[in-house]
C-alpha positions in Angstrom: 214.4 131.8 35.2 211.3 129.7 35.4 209.3 128.4 32.5 206.1 129.9 31.3 203.2 128.3 33.1 199.7 127.4 31.9 200.7 125.8 28.6 201.6 122.3 28.0 205.1 122.1 26.4 205.3 120.9 22.9 206.5 117.4 22.0 209.8 118.8 20.8 210.4 120.7 24.1 209.5 117.6 26.1 211.9 115.4 24.0 214.6 118.0 24.5 214.1 117.9 28.3 214.2 114.1 28.4 217.2 113.6 26.2 219.4 116.4 27.3 218.1 117.4 30.7 217.7 121.1 29.6 214.8 123.0 31.0 212.8 125.2 28.7 213.7 128.8 29.8 211.8 131.3 27.8 214.5 134.0 28.3 217.2 131.7 27.1 215.4 130.3 24.1 216.8 132.9 21.6 220.3 132.5 23.0 220.2 128.7 22.7 218.7 128.9 19.2 221.4 131.3 18.0 224.1 129.2 19.8 222.9 126.0 18.1 223.0 127.6 14.6 226.3 129.3 15.3 227.9 126.0 16.1 226.2 124.2 13.3 227.9 126.6 10.9 231.1 127.8 12.4 232.4 124.9 14.5 232.0 123.0 11.2 233.9 125.7 9.3 236.8 125.8 11.8 237.0 121.9 11.7 237.4 122.0 7.9 239.3 125.2 7.3 242.7 123.6 7.5 241.7 121.0 4.9 240.3 123.8 2.8 243.6 125.7 3.1 245.6 122.7 1.9 243.3 121.3 -0.9 241.5 124.4 -2.2 243.8 127.2 -1.4 247.0 125.3 -2.1 248.8 126.2 1.1 251.5 123.9 2.7 250.7 122.5 6.1 253.4 124.6 7.7 251.7 127.7 6.3 248.4 126.6 7.7 250.0 126.6 11.2 250.9 130.3 10.7 247.3 131.0 9.6 246.0 129.6 12.8 248.6 131.5 14.9 247.5 134.8 13.3 243.8 134.0 13.7 244.1 133.1 17.4 246.3 136.1 18.3 244.0 138.6 16.7 240.9 136.9 18.1 242.3 137.3 21.6 242.3 141.1 21.2 238.9 141.1 19.5 237.3 139.2 22.4 238.1 142.1 24.8 237.1 144.7 22.2 233.8 143.0 21.6 233.0 142.7 25.3 233.9 146.3 25.9 231.7 147.4 23.0 228.8 145.4 24.4 229.0 147.3 27.7 228.2 150.4 25.7 225.9 149.3 22.9 224.2 146.3 24.6 224.8 142.7 23.9 222.8 142.3 20.7 224.7 144.5 18.2 228.1 142.7 18.6 226.4 139.4 18.3 224.4 140.3 15.2 227.4 142.1 13.6 229.7 139.2 14.4 227.4 136.7 12.8 226.9 138.8 9.7 230.5 139.6 9.3 231.8 136.0 9.8 229.1 134.7 7.4 230.2 137.1 4.7 233.9 136.4 5.3 233.3 132.6 5.0 231.3 133.0 1.9 233.9 135.4 0.5 236.5 132.6 0.6 234.8 131.1 -2.5 236.3 134.0 -4.6 240.0 133.9 -3.4 241.1 131.2 -5.8 244.6 130.2 -5.0 245.6 133.5 -3.5 247.2 132.3 -0.2 247.8 135.7 1.5 244.3 136.8 0.7 242.7 133.5 1.9 244.7 133.7 5.1 243.7 137.3 5.6 240.0 136.5 5.2 240.2 133.5 7.6 241.9 135.8 10.2 239.2 138.4 9.6 236.5 135.7 10.2 238.1 134.9 13.6 238.2 138.6 14.5 234.6 139.1 13.6 233.5 135.9 15.5 235.2 137.1 18.8 232.7 139.8 19.8 229.8 137.4 19.3 231.4 134.8 21.6 232.2 137.2 24.4 228.8 139.0 24.2 227.0 135.7 24.2 228.8 134.8 27.5 227.7 138.1 28.9 224.1 137.9 27.8 223.6 134.6 29.5 224.6 136.3 32.8 222.4 139.3 32.0 219.3 137.1 31.6 219.7 134.9 34.6 219.9 135.2 38.4 223.3 134.5 40.0 222.0 131.2 41.5 220.9 130.0 38.1 224.1 130.7 36.0 225.9 127.4 36.3 222.8 125.6 35.1 222.4 128.2 32.3 226.0 127.9 31.1 225.5 124.1 31.3 222.5 124.4 28.9 224.6 126.5 26.5 227.3 123.8 26.6 224.7 121.2 25.7 223.6 123.2 22.7 227.2 123.9 21.7 228.0 120.2 21.7 224.8 119.3 19.9 225.9 121.7 17.2 229.3 120.1 17.2 227.8 116.7 16.8 225.4 117.7 13.9 227.7 120.2 12.2 230.5 118.0 10.7 228.0 115.5 9.0 226.3 118.5 7.4 229.7 119.8 6.3 230.5 116.3 4.9 227.3 116.4 2.9 228.1 119.8 1.5 231.5 118.4 0.5 230.2 115.2 -1.3 231.0 116.8 -4.6 234.5 117.6 -3.5 233.8 121.2 -4.1 234.4 123.7 -1.3 232.1 126.3 -2.9 228.9 124.5 -1.7 230.5 124.1 1.8 231.5 127.7 2.2 228.2 129.1 0.8 226.3 126.6 3.1 228.2 127.7 6.2 227.6 131.3 5.3 223.9 130.7 4.8 223.4 129.0 8.2 225.3 131.9 9.8 223.1 134.4 8.1 220.0 132.6 9.4 221.5 132.8 12.9 222.1 136.6 12.4 218.5 137.1 11.4 217.2 135.2 14.4 219.6 137.1 16.7 218.4 140.4 15.3 214.7 139.5 15.5 214.6 137.7 18.9 217.6 138.4 21.1 217.0 141.0 23.8 219.5 143.7 24.3 220.4 143.9 28.0 222.1 147.1 29.1 223.6 147.9 32.5 221.3 150.0 34.7 222.6 153.6 35.2 223.0 153.2 38.9 225.3 150.2 38.4 227.5 152.2 36.0 228.4 154.9 38.6 229.3 152.4 41.3 231.9 150.3 39.4 232.7 151.9 36.1 236.3 152.8 37.2 237.3 149.3 38.0 240.1 148.0 35.8 240.1 144.3 34.9 243.9 143.9 34.9 244.0 145.2 38.5 241.3 142.9 39.8 243.5 140.1 41.3 240.6 137.7 42.0 239.3 138.0 38.5 242.7 137.6 36.9 243.1 134.4 39.0 240.0 132.8 37.4 241.3 134.0 34.0 244.6 132.2 34.8 242.7 129.1 36.0 240.7 129.1 32.8 243.8 129.6 30.7 245.4 126.6 32.4 242.1 124.6 31.9 242.1 125.3 28.2 245.8 124.3 28.0 244.7 120.9 29.4 241.7 120.9 27.0 244.3 121.2 24.1 245.7 117.9 25.4 242.5 116.2 24.4 241.6 118.2 21.3 244.9 118.4 19.5 247.7 116.5 21.2 246.0 113.2 22.0 245.1 112.5 18.3 248.8 113.1 17.3 250.1 110.8 20.1 247.6 108.1 19.1 248.8 108.0 15.6 252.5 108.6 16.0 253.2 106.9 19.4 250.4 104.3 20.0 250.0 102.8 16.5 246.4 103.7 15.9 245.1 104.8 12.5 243.7 108.3 11.9 240.3 106.8 11.3 240.2 105.5 14.9 240.2 109.0 16.3 237.0 109.8 14.4 235.2 107.1 16.4 236.8 108.1 19.8 236.3 111.8 19.3 232.5 111.5 19.4 232.6 110.3 23.0 233.2 113.9 24.2 230.3 115.7 22.5 227.9 112.8 23.1 228.7 112.7 26.8 228.4 116.5 27.2 225.1 116.6 25.2 223.5 113.9 27.3 224.9 114.5 30.8 226.2 118.1 31.2 223.0 119.6 32.5 222.2 116.7 34.7 225.7 116.7 36.3 225.6 120.4 36.9 222.3 120.3 38.7 223.4 117.3 40.8 226.5 119.2 42.1 224.8 122.6 42.3 225.2 122.8 46.1 228.9 121.9 46.0 231.2 125.0 46.5 232.8 126.3 43.3 236.3 125.9 44.7 235.8 122.3 45.6 234.5 121.6 42.1 237.5 123.2 40.5 239.9 121.3 42.8 238.4 118.0 41.6 237.6 119.0 38.0 240.9 120.2 36.6 243.0 117.2 38.0 240.3 114.9 36.6 241.0 116.5 33.2 244.8 116.5 33.3 245.9 113.6 35.3 244.3 110.7 33.3 246.7 111.3 30.4 249.4 110.0 32.7 247.7 106.6 32.5 248.8 106.4 28.9 252.4 106.0 30.1 251.4 102.7 31.6 248.9 101.4 29.0 248.0 103.0 25.6 245.4 100.5 24.4 242.1 101.6 23.0 240.2 100.7 26.2 242.6 102.8 28.2 242.3 105.7 25.8 238.5 105.4 26.1 238.8 105.5 29.9 241.1 108.6 29.7 238.6 110.4 27.5 235.6 109.5 29.8 237.5 110.8 32.9 238.5 113.9 31.0 235.0 114.7 29.9 233.6 114.3 33.5 236.2 116.8 34.7 235.4 119.1 31.8 231.7 119.0 32.6 232.4 120.0 36.2 234.9 122.7 35.2 233.5 124.7 32.4 230.1 126.0 33.8 231.7 126.5 37.3 234.4 128.7 35.9 232.0 130.7 33.7 229.6 131.3 36.6 232.6 132.3 38.8 233.9 134.7 36.2 230.5 136.4 35.9 230.2 136.6 39.7 233.6 138.4 39.9 232.8 140.8 37.0 231.4 144.2 38.0 228.1 144.8 36.3 229.1 147.9 34.5 232.1 146.2 32.9 230.7 142.7 32.5 231.3 142.6 28.8 234.9 143.9 29.0 235.7 141.5 31.9 234.2 138.5 30.1 236.0 139.6 26.9 239.3 139.1 28.8 238.0 135.8 30.1 237.2 134.6 26.6 240.6 135.7 25.3 242.2 133.2 27.6 240.9 130.4 25.5 242.5 131.7 22.3 245.8 132.3 24.1 245.7 128.7 25.3 245.2 127.5 21.7 248.2 129.6 20.6 250.6 128.5 23.3 249.7 124.9 24.4 250.2 122.9 21.2 253.6 124.7 20.6 254.9 124.0 24.1 253.5 120.5 24.4 254.8 119.3 21.1 258.2 120.9 21.7 258.4 119.0 25.0 257.5 115.9 23.2 260.4 116.4 20.8 262.8 116.8 23.7 261.5 114.4 26.3 259.0 112.2 24.6 255.4 111.5 25.7 256.2 111.5 29.4 257.4 115.1 29.4 254.3 116.2 27.4 251.7 114.5 29.7 253.5 115.7 32.8 253.2 119.3 31.4 249.5 118.9 31.1 249.2 117.5 34.7 251.1 120.5 36.0 248.8 122.8 34.1 245.9 121.1 35.8 247.4 121.7 39.2 247.9 125.4 38.4 244.4 125.7 37.1 242.9 124.0 40.2 244.9 126.0 42.7 244.3 129.4 41.1 240.6 128.6 40.6 240.2 127.6 44.2 241.7 130.9 45.4 239.5 132.8 43.0 236.5 131.0 44.3 237.4 131.9 47.9 237.7 135.5 46.8 234.3 135.4 45.0 232.6 134.0 48.1 233.3 137.4 49.7 231.7 139.4 47.0 228.0 140.0 46.6 227.1 140.0 42.9 225.9 143.5 41.9 223.0 142.2 40.0 221.4 140.7 43.1 220.3 144.3 43.9 220.7 146.2 40.6 218.6 145.0 37.6 219.6 145.3 34.0 217.4 147.1 31.6 216.5 145.7 28.2 216.0 147.6 25.0 
């Protein structure tokens, strides 16, 4: 959507455009604002929740792994349920409810003391309540943009996501200066509450037009082969993402002789690159077919890890991360836009709920499989596994893109209504 005309943008808006390449879209302003606050609060919470479980709750590290397994598995189901609900109630209610519920759950952890089962149950509940907000946010971006604008719109959301990921952990660290998790948990809950208020006050509530519902309401997501291929591609892509997020830090410390502190400096490369270059790269390759982008992007994410079998020095690790992030920036907006193109308008929320669930499934499966392979065959077996996942993701994504090219998005002719 185009910006409002006739008014000179504020200095803050101009700075935002220059630094991050994000255009000021009036329709997306509320979504971007809520997304930023969401990530300031909850990406910080999920970064620290394992530490909280060990030091404040008194859980053993092995027990924390079980906590994450339960949280991820229940969230996968909740993603679909939240998307399905948003098709019937509009996008705003699941987002507002999810923000309020997750904020209350996080703040409620202050009162669990050393009760490990109760603490784990509330953390799992927080993940379940967060899922509808995530899937509904993915859907509302599609609702508020034209099909030709969606890759750029999702790129803008990724910029804001990563900006929140950059700013959130330092805020969390400040709240933990006193080594007391109470201030941290209440602070996260307060930021989430502000996000819920802004969502309630300013988010539109797109609903599917009646004529769209009758035309595609009977389509079932699991029988839609083209859509399930992009889900499989995205699942494989997030398996590769786990290589960077979870497995690489472990390998750095245990195989390559680096200190844990070194990862703290290397990890910032990803969010900084995405914040500065995501939107610019997406616009630069806007005319490249989606299938071609996926064929390049996923191998660019997965294959560089094989370089570590030759050289595992810090400069090589930096090169691997840079190549990975370039691939990630090509992959994520392309896959999201492709999923919305394949989703029938009347069931967009449910479809994108299934799409979002693929991310949590990847987080459940990938670390377990990769680290077991590492136990059996060492680092070579592990990095080859991620390269194979990249090939699977690229191949299935390319086929899905070919199928999508033959479908005309329903919302090119059927508008959504907003309440």
